[in-house]
N, C-alpha and C positions, 0 to 999 in steps of 0.2 A: 704327788702328783700322777694326776691320771690322764693315761692318751684313748683317746676314742680311734679306735680301728675298726672298721667296717663294722658301726654300731656298736660295740661292745668295749667297754671300759677294761680296762690294764693298767697296772701299778708300774712306775716305770721307776729306776735308779734304787730300789728296795725301799720302796715306800707303798702304805697301805692301798685297799681298793676301798677305804672309807671316804665317801662323800664329803667333801668339805663344806659343812652348811653356813659357813659363814660367808661363802661367796655368795654375788649374785644369783639370783635363780633366771635361768634366761627365758624358760618354759612356757608354752602359751598354756593357757588354760587354769592359771594355778589360783583361778578364787575359788573356785570348786574345794580347794582343801582350806579346813579353816587355821587360826593360827593358833589353836591350844593342840592341834594336831601337827604345826611345826615344833611348835614348844617341846611334843614328846616326842617328835622324829631326834631332835637336836640332842637331849637326853639319853634317847638308845645310843648315837654317834656318839655321844662321850664315853658313855658306859663302856662302848666297844673299844673304844683307844686307849680307856685307861687300864683294859685287860691285855691289850697289845702292848702297851709298856709295861706291864707288870712281868709280861711272861717274856719281852726283852732283857728285862730286868734278872732274870730266873726264877721269879715270883711265881711257880707254875699254880701252886696251893689256891692262888688267887680263885675266885668265881664271880659269876654276874651277880648283882642285887637283885633279885629277880622279884622279892618280894617290892621292889617300887614300881614296877611296871603292872598291865594289864595285858589282857587279849594277845593279840597276835605280837605286840611288842616284847610283851612277857616272851615268848616264843623263839625269837629274834633271837632276845639276850642268853 
């Protein structure tokens, strides 16, 4: 769970600071971002969560599947 303090997000209760993309988006101006970009960001988030889960389980050899992403999303992963 994220808590906003002074406009900054921070993790609580040992959680991750990865946004929950399944939650409703309350930001204004969302129409400028297409559905394809939303899906790509959701895939990036899922990949990051997969890596976090693997590290928690001690599987430190796990790496991001960068061949599934392009551009800035590839850099993030």
